[in-house]
Biopython code that builds the backbone (N, CA, C, O; Angstrom):
import numpy as np
from Bio.PDB.StructureBuilder import StructureBuilder

atoms = [
    (1, "MET", "N", (0.748, -1.113, 0.081)),
    (1, "MET", "CA", (0.054, -0.075, -0.015)),
    (1, "MET", "C", (0.908, 1.340, 0.052)),
    (1, "MET", "O", (0.511, 2.410, -0.410)),
    (2, "PHE", "N", (2.028, 1.139, 0.653)),
    (2, "PHE", "CA", (2.919, 2.387, 0.807)),
    (2, "PHE", "C", (3.522, 2.576, -0.494)),
    (2, "PHE", "O", (3.945, 3.713, -0.704)),
    (3, "ARG", "N", (3.674, 1.610, -1.533)),
    (3, "ARG", "CA", (4.240, 1.801, -2.724)),
    (3, "ARG", "C", (3.380, 2.607, -3.813)),
    (3, "ARG", "O", (3.860, 3.327, -4.688)),
    (4, "VAL", "N", (1.915, 2.332, -3.579)),
    (4, "VAL", "CA", (1.049, 2.865, -4.322)),
    (4, "VAL", "C", (0.988, 4.379, -3.764)),
    (4, "VAL", "O", (0.904, 5.176, -4.698)),
    (5, "HIS", "N", (1.003, 4.824, -2.837)),
    (5, "HIS", "CA", (1.050, 6.254, -2.327)),
    (5, "HIS", "C", (2.463, 6.794, -2.615)),
    (5, "HIS", "O", (2.434, 7.959, -3.012)),
    (6, "ALA", "N", (3.668, 6.266, -2.522)),
    (6, "ALA", "CA", (4.721, 6.739, -3.020)),
    (6, "ALA", "C", (4.805, 6.956, -4.428)),
    (6, "ALA", "O", (5.503, 7.870, -4.867)),
    (7, "LEU", "N", (4.055, 6.078, -5.291)),
    (7, "LEU", "CA", (4.240, 6.444, -6.612)),
    (7, "LEU", "C", (3.155, 7.448, -7.050)),
    (7, "LEU", "O", (3.247, 7.939, -8.175)),
    (8, "LEU", "N", (2.165, 7.776, -6.263)),
    (8, "LEU", "CA", (1.437, 8.884, -6.662)),
    (8, "LEU", "C", (2.040, 10.459, -6.177)),
    (8, "LEU", "O", (1.558, 11.534, -6.533)),
    (9, "LEU", "N", (3.103, 10.280, -5.361)),
    (9, "LEU", "CA", (3.826, 11.639, -4.973)),
    (9, "LEU", "C", (5.001, 12.000, -6.067)),
    (9, "LEU", "O", (5.803, 12.908, -5.851)),
    (10, "TYR", "N", (5.024, 11.177, -7.301)),
    (10, "TYR", "CA", (5.889, 11.660, -8.368)),
    (10, "TYR", "C", (4.998, 12.424, -9.411)),
    (10, "TYR", "O", (3.951, 12.065, -9.948)),
    (11, "PHE", "N", (5.687, 13.530, -9.532)),
    (11, "PHE", "CA", (4.838, 14.672, -10.212)),
    (11, "PHE", "C", (5.402, 14.642, -11.792)),
    (11, "PHE", "O", (4.707, 15.007, -12.740)),
    (12, "ASP", "N", (6.668, 14.185, -11.908)),
    (12, "ASP", "CA", (7.141, 13.994, -13.351)),
    (12, "ASP", "C", (6.954, 12.732, -14.061)),
    (12, "ASP", "O", (7.804, 12.341, -14.861)),
    (13, "MET", "N", (5.900, 12.080, -13.818)),
    (13, "MET", "CA", (5.692, 10.827, -14.504)),
    (13, "MET", "C", (5.442, 10.579, -16.009)),
    (13, "MET", "O", (5.599, 9.552, -16.668)),
    (14, "VAL", "N", (5.007, 11.814, -16.371)),
    (14, "VAL", "CA", (4.508, 11.917, -17.845)),
    (14, "VAL", "C", (5.728, 12.824, -18.264)),
    (14, "VAL", "O", (6.143, 13.789, -17.623)),
    (15, "ASN", "N", (6.254, 12.316, -19.518)),
    (15, "ASN", "CA", (7.382, 13.120, -20.232)),
    (15, "ASN", "C", (6.304, 13.694, -21.412)),
    (15, "ASN", "O", (5.784, 13.021, -22.302)),
    (16, "ALA", "N", (6.130, 15.114, -21.153)),
    (16, "ALA", "CA", (5.087, 15.846, -22.397)),
    (16, "ALA", "C", (5.845, 16.031, -23.405)),
    (16, "ALA", "O", (5.260, 16.160, -24.481)),
    (17, "SER", "N", (7.090, 16.092, -23.405)),
    (17, "SER", "CA", (7.842, 16.614, -24.569)),
    (17, "SER", "C", (7.924, 15.502, -25.769)),
    (17, "SER", "O", (8.351, 15.588, -26.920)),
    (18, "ILE", "N", (7.320, 14.382, -25.001)),
    (18, "ILE", "CA", (7.596, 13.238, -26.385)),
    (18, "ILE", "C", (6.229, 13.466, -27.232)),
    (18, "ILE", "O", (6.310, 13.285, -28.447)),
    (19, "MET", "N", (5.129, 13.804, -26.744)),
    (19, "MET", "CA", (4.029, 14.035, -27.628)),
    (19, "MET", "C", (3.981, 15.566, -28.062)),
    (19, "MET", "O", (3.720, 16.445, -27.240)),
    (20, "GLY", "N", (4.185, 15.770, -29.084)),
    (20, "GLY", "CA", (4.089, 17.093, -29.740)),
    (20, "GLY", "C", (2.607, 17.429, -30.073)),
    (20, "GLY", "O", (1.979, 16.579, -30.704)),
    (21, "LEU", "N", (2.002, 18.555, -29.719)),
    (21, "LEU", "CA", (0.572, 18.635, -29.917)),
    (21, "LEU", "C", (0.674, 19.903, -31.096)),
    (21, "LEU", "O", (0.905, 21.082, -30.830)),
    (22, "SER", "N", (0.459, 19.382, -32.329)),
    (22, "SER", "CA", (0.406, 20.496, -33.326)),
    (22, "SER", "C", (-0.943, 20.886, -33.657)),
    (22, "SER", "O", (-1.816, 20.153, -33.190)),
    (23, "TRP", "N", (-1.300, 21.820, -34.318)),
    (23, "TRP", "CA", (-2.442, 22.413, -34.758)),
    (23, "TRP", "C", (-3.158, 21.374, -35.740)),
    (23, "TRP", "O", (-4.381, 21.492, -35.826)),
    (24, "LYS", "N", (-2.627, 20.512, -36.386)),
    (24, "LYS", "CA", (-3.130, 19.345, -37.437)),
    (24, "LYS", "C", (-4.056, 18.442, -36.281)),
    (24, "LYS", "O", (-5.255, 18.179, -36.376)),
    (25, "ILE", "N", (-3.200, 18.087, -35.263)),
    (25, "ILE", "CA", (-3.862, 17.008, -34.301)),
    (25, "ILE", "C", (-4.721, 17.465, -33.572)),
    (25, "ILE", "O", (-5.651, 16.752, -33.194)),
    (26, "PHE", "N", (-4.593, 18.909, -33.163)),
    (26, "PHE", "CA", (-5.680, 19.499, -32.354)),
    (26, "PHE", "C", (-6.845, 19.464, -33.019)),
    (26, "PHE", "O", (-7.805, 18.931, -32.462)),
    (27, "PHE", "N", (-6.995, 20.042, -34.387)),
    (27, "PHE", "CA", (-8.024, 20.144, -35.251)),
    (27, "PHE", "C", (-8.701, 18.742, -35.645)),
    (27, "PHE", "O", (-9.906, 18.605, -35.854)),
    (28, "LEU", "N", (-7.875, 17.866, -35.706)),
    (28, "LEU", "CA", (-8.280, 16.461, -35.996)),
    (28, "LEU", "C", (-9.063, 15.606, -34.857)),
    (28, "LEU", "O", (-9.785, 14.629, -35.051)),
    (29, "ILE", "N", (-8.706, 16.279, -33.503)),
    (29, "ILE", "CA", (-9.124, 15.708, -32.174)),
    (29, "ILE", "C", (-10.808, 16.238, -32.119)),
    (29, "ILE", "O", (-11.820, 15.566, -31.918)),
    (30, "ILE", "N", (-10.639, 17.809, -32.401)),
    (30, "ILE", "CA", (-11.962, 18.411, -32.348)),
    (30, "ILE", "C", (-12.886, 17.789, -33.518)),
    (30, "ILE", "O", (-14.034, 17.516, -33.168)),
    (31, "PHE", "N", (-12.587, 17.565, -34.674)),
    (31, "PHE", "CA", (-13.153, 16.882, -35.644)),
    (31, "PHE", "C", (-13.960, 15.687, -35.348)),
    (31, "PHE", "O", (-15.178, 15.573, -35.485)),
    (32, "TRP", "N", (-13.097, 14.790, -34.913)),
    (32, "TRP", "CA", (-13.371, 13.228, -34.730)),
    (32, "TRP", "C", (-14.355, 13.309, -33.291)),
    (32, "TRP", "O", (-15.303, 12.528, -33.205)),
    (33, "MET", "N", (-14.074, 14.300, -32.167)),
    (33, "MET", "CA", (-14.788, 14.179, -31.139)),
    (33, "MET", "C", (-16.155, 14.653, -31.449)),
    (33, "MET", "O", (-17.122, 14.258, -30.798)),
    (34, "GLY", "N", (-16.283, 15.694, -32.667)),
    (34, "GLY", "CA", (-17.665, 16.106, -33.047)),
    (34, "GLY", "C", (-18.445, 14.925, -33.830)),
    (34, "GLY", "O", (-19.634, 14.623, -33.723)),
    (35, "VAL", "N", (-17.630, 14.446, -34.500)),
    (35, "VAL", "CA", (-18.280, 13.094, -35.405)),
    (35, "VAL", "C", (-18.882, 12.179, -34.386)),
    (35, "VAL", "O", (-20.076, 11.889, -34.460)),
    (36, "ALA", "N", (-18.073, 11.688, -33.390)),
    (36, "ALA", "CA", (-18.648, 10.798, -32.515)),
    (36, "ALA", "C", (-19.893, 11.505, -31.617)),
    (36, "ALA", "O", (-20.851, 10.847, -31.213)),
    (37, "ALA", "N", (-19.770, 12.568, -31.435)),
    (37, "ALA", "CA", (-20.953, 13.253, -30.664)),
    (37, "ALA", "C", (-22.227, 13.357, -31.423)),
    (37, "ALA", "O", (-23.303, 13.141, -30.865)),
    (38, "PHE", "N", (-22.146, 13.661, -32.607)),
    (38, "PHE", "CA", (-22.948, 13.602, -33.658)),
    (38, "PHE", "C", (-23.640, 12.425, -33.963)),
    (38, "PHE", "O", (-24.831, 12.483, -34.268)),
    (39, "LEU", "N", (-22.947, 11.214, -33.911)),
    (39, "LEU", "CA", (-23.479, 9.945, -33.951)),
    (39, "LEU", "C", (-24.235, 9.281, -32.774)),
    (39, "LEU", "O", (-25.180, 8.493, -32.802)),
    (40, "VAL", "N", (-23.662, 9.735, -31.894)),
    (40, "VAL", "CA", (-24.403, 9.447, -30.376)),
    (40, "VAL", "C", (-25.763, 10.309, -30.422)),
    (40, "VAL", "O", (-26.773, 9.660, -30.151)),
    (41, "ILE", "N", (-25.908, 11.401, -30.664)),
    (41, "ILE", "CA", (-27.048, 12.209, -30.816)),
    (41, "ILE", "C", (-27.925, 11.636, -31.719)),
    (41, "ILE", "O", (-29.096, 11.524, -31.353)),
    (42, "MET", "N", (-27.579, 11.209, -32.935)),
    (42, "MET", "CA", (-28.425, 10.831, -34.099)),
    (42, "MET", "C", (-28.996, 9.522, -33.580)),
    (42, "MET", "O", (-30.186, 9.261, -33.756)),
    (43, "VAL", "N", (-28.038, 8.554, -32.837)),
    (43, "VAL", "CA", (-28.822, 7.318, -32.574)),
    (43, "VAL", "C", (-29.600, 7.657, -31.568)),
    (43, "VAL", "O", (-30.722, 7.154, -31.626)),
    (44, "ASP", "N", (-29.379, 8.362, -30.634)),
    (44, "ASP", "CA", (-30.427, 8.676, -29.603)),
    (44, "ASP", "C", (-31.519, 9.172, -29.966)),
    (44, "ASP", "O", (-32.547, 8.871, -29.359)),
    (45, "SER", "N", (-31.538, 10.016, -31.002)),
    (45, "SER", "CA", (-33.008, 10.633, -31.572)),
    (45, "SER", "C", (-33.644, 9.518, -32.300)),
    (45, "SER", "O", (-34.874, 9.471, -32.313)),
    (46, "ILE", "N", (-32.908, 8.557, -32.945)),
    (46, "ILE", "CA", (-33.570, 7.747, -33.762)),
    (46, "ILE", "C", (-34.286, 6.647, -33.060)),
    (46, "ILE", "O", (-35.443, 6.296, -33.290)),
    (47, "PHE", "N", (-33.261, 6.008, -31.948)),
    (47, "PHE", "CA", (-33.802, 4.920, -31.119)),
    (47, "PHE", "C", (-34.496, 5.210, -29.934)),
    (47, "PHE", "O", (-35.193, 4.351, -29.393)),
    (48, "ASN", "N", (-34.348, 6.513, -29.417)),
    (48, "ASN", "CA", (-35.046, 6.820, -28.216)),
    (48, "ASN", "C", (-34.408, 6.102, -27.153)),
    (48, "ASN", "O", (-35.163, 5.434, -26.448)),
    (49, "ILE", "N", (-33.167, 6.092, -26.877)),
    (49, "ILE", "CA", (-32.449, 5.305, -25.863)),
    (49, "ILE", "C", (-32.386, 6.180, -24.442)),
    (49, "ILE", "O", (-32.139, 7.384, -24.515)),
    (50, "PRO", "N", (-32.576, 5.655, -23.368)),
    (50, "PRO", "CA", (-32.819, 6.291, -22.196)),
    (50, "PRO", "C", (-31.245, 7.261, -21.947)),
    (50, "PRO", "O", (-30.130, 6.913, -22.337)),
    (51, "ASP", "N", (-31.529, 8.295, -21.329)),
    (51, "ASP", "CA", (-30.679, 9.416, -20.995)),
    (51, "ASP", "C", (-29.586, 8.954, -20.336)),
    (51, "ASP", "O", (-28.489, 9.419, -20.646)),
    (52, "GLU", "N", (-29.699, 7.859, -19.208)),
    (52, "GLU", "CA", (-28.284, 7.180, -18.502)),
    (52, "GLU", "C", (-27.574, 6.591, -19.492)),
    (52, "GLU", "O", (-26.400, 6.960, -19.505)),
    (53, "ILE", "N", (-27.894, 5.740, -20.395)),
    (53, "ILE", "CA", (-27.235, 5.060, -21.374)),
    (53, "ILE", "C", (-26.601, 5.994, -22.504)),
    (53, "ILE", "O", (-25.432, 5.863, -22.866)),
    (54, "SER", "N", (-27.439, 6.908, -23.007)),
    (54, "SER", "CA", (-26.911, 7.753, -23.997)),
    (54, "SER", "C", (-25.823, 8.779, -23.575)),
    (54, "SER", "O", (-24.962, 9.258, -24.313)),
    (55, "GLY", "N", (-26.021, 9.033, -22.229)),
    (55, "GLY", "CA", (-24.785, 10.232, -21.618)),
    (55, "GLY", "C", (-23.649, 9.425, -21.540)),
    (55, "GLY", "O", (-22.576, 9.838, -21.978)),
    (56, "ILE", "N", (-23.773, 8.202, -20.977)),
    (56, "ILE", "CA", (-22.409, 7.315, -20.732)),
    (56, "ILE", "C", (-21.836, 7.082, -22.245)),
    (56, "ILE", "O", (-20.636, 7.292, -22.426)),
    (57, "LEU", "N", (-22.631, 6.665, -23.308)),
    (57, "LEU", "CA", (-22.080, 6.546, -24.567)),
    (57, "LEU", "C", (-21.545, 7.868, -25.151)),
    (57, "LEU", "O", (-20.620, 7.932, -25.962)),
    (58, "TYR", "N", (-22.153, 8.802, -24.706)),
    (58, "TYR", "CA", (-21.583, 10.124, -25.534)),
    (58, "TYR", "C", (-20.127, 10.462, -24.895)),
    (58, "TYR", "O", (-19.242, 10.742, -25.703)),
    (59, "PHE", "N", (-19.797, 10.458, -23.466)),
    (59, "PHE", "CA", (-18.574, 10.489, -23.088)),
    (59, "PHE", "C", (-17.611, 9.700, -23.356)),
    (59, "PHE", "O", (-16.465, 10.129, -23.482)),
    (60, "ILE", "N", (-17.952, 8.289, -23.497)),
    (60, "ILE", "CA", (-17.003, 7.293, -23.744)),
    (60, "ILE", "C", (-16.724, 7.354, -25.458)),
    (60, "ILE", "O", (-15.582, 7.127, -25.860)),
    (61, "SER", "N", (-17.630, 7.615, -26.264)),
    (61, "SER", "CA", (-17.329, 7.781, -27.659)),
    (61, "SER", "C", (-16.241, 8.847, -27.846)),
    (61, "SER", "O", (-15.198, 8.654, -28.471)),
    (62, "ILE", "N", (-16.643, 10.158, -27.151)),
    (62, "ILE", "CA", (-15.837, 11.131, -27.174)),
    (62, "ILE", "C", (-14.394, 10.863, -26.766)),
    (62, "ILE", "O", (-13.390, 11.310, -27.320)),
    (63, "GLY", "N", (-14.463, 9.974, -25.591)),
    (63, "GLY", "CA", (-12.873, 9.858, -25.014)),
    (63, "GLY", "C", (-11.994, 8.769, -26.074)),
    (63, "GLY", "O", (-10.774, 8.793, -26.242)),
    (64, "VAL", "N", (-12.947, 7.846, -26.708)),
    (64, "VAL", "CA", (-12.335, 6.750, -27.495)),
    (64, "VAL", "C", (-11.848, 7.809, -28.679)),
    (64, "VAL", "O", (-10.731, 7.518, -29.106)),
    (65, "ALA", "N", (-12.299, 8.683, -29.144)),
    (65, "ALA", "CA", (-12.106, 9.494, -30.332)),
    (65, "ALA", "C", (-10.994, 10.290, -30.198)),
    (65, "ALA", "O", (-10.250, 10.511, -31.153)),
    (66, "ALA", "N", (-10.736, 10.936, -28.629)),
    (66, "ALA", "CA", (-9.592, 11.529, -28.602)),
    (66, "ALA", "C", (-8.349, 10.842, -28.471)),
    (66, "ALA", "O", (-7.292, 11.201, -28.989)),
    (67, "SER", "N", (-8.547, 9.714, -27.666)),
    (67, "SER", "CA", (-7.644, 8.694, -27.447)),
    (67, "SER", "C", (-7.037, 8.014, -28.562)),
    (67, "SER", "O", (-5.855, 7.674, -28.612)),
    (68, "GLY", "N", (-7.989, 7.816, -29.536)),
    (68, "GLY", "CA", (-7.502, 7.165, -30.857)),
    (68, "GLY", "C", (-6.777, 8.042, -31.620)),
    (68, "GLY", "O", (-5.806, 7.595, -32.231)),
    (69, "THR", "N", (-7.096, 9.361, -31.718)),
    (69, "THR", "CA", (-6.519, 10.492, -32.495)),
    (69, "THR", "C", (-5.017, 10.648, -31.836)),
    (69, "THR", "O", (-3.991, 10.485, -32.498)),
    (70, "LEU", "N", (-5.031, 10.905, -30.774)),
    (70, "LEU", "CA", (-3.559, 10.950, -30.082)),
    (70, "LEU", "C", (-2.682, 9.646, -30.327)),
    (70, "LEU", "O", (-1.487, 9.760, -30.598)),
    (71, "ASN", "N", (-3.264, 8.475, -30.231)),
    (71, "ASN", "CA", (-2.544, 7.192, -30.185)),
    (71, "ASN", "C", (-2.032, 7.177, -31.657)),
    (71, "ASN", "O", (-0.852, 6.943, -31.917)),
    (72, "TYR", "N", (-2.977, 7.437, -32.613)),
    (72, "TYR", "CA", (-2.277, 7.500, -34.032)),
    (72, "TYR", "C", (-1.382, 8.153, -34.366)),
    (72, "TYR", "O", (-0.634, 7.646, -35.202)),
    (73, "TYR", "N", (-1.127, 9.299, -33.954)),
    (73, "TYR", "CA", (-0.290, 10.451, -34.178)),
    (73, "TYR", "C", (0.863, 10.420, -33.164)),
    (73, "TYR", "O", (1.671, 11.349, -33.180)),
    (74, "ARG", "N", (0.988, 9.474, -32.336)),
    (74, "ARG", "CA", (2.082, 9.281, -31.478)),
    (74, "ARG", "C", (3.499, 8.919, -32.043)),
    (74, "ARG", "O", (4.446, 8.753, -31.275)),
]
sb = StructureBuilder()
sb.init_structure("model")
sb.init_model(0)
sb.init_chain("A")
sb.init_seg("    ")
for serial, (resi, resn, name, xyz) in enumerate(atoms, 1):
    if name == "N":
        sb.init_residue(resn, " ", resi, " ")
    sb.init_atom(name, np.array(xyz, "f"), 0.0, 1.0, " ", f" {name:<3s}", serial, name[0])
structure = sb.get_structure()
């Protein structure tokens, strides 16, 4: 248990200089997040899914879109 707490005390665990965020990547992230959000909203309007499920699906799809874009351009 102490190791986990000691690990959380390190502030320099992520080297941000490895991942360069250019304008191209920034706009692609915004674009794919918009596409994912649009698809979830359209599916919700067509099939009338409960708000609890569509809200979770909305945030998960946006996260997958951002993560996929960043991992593709790593």
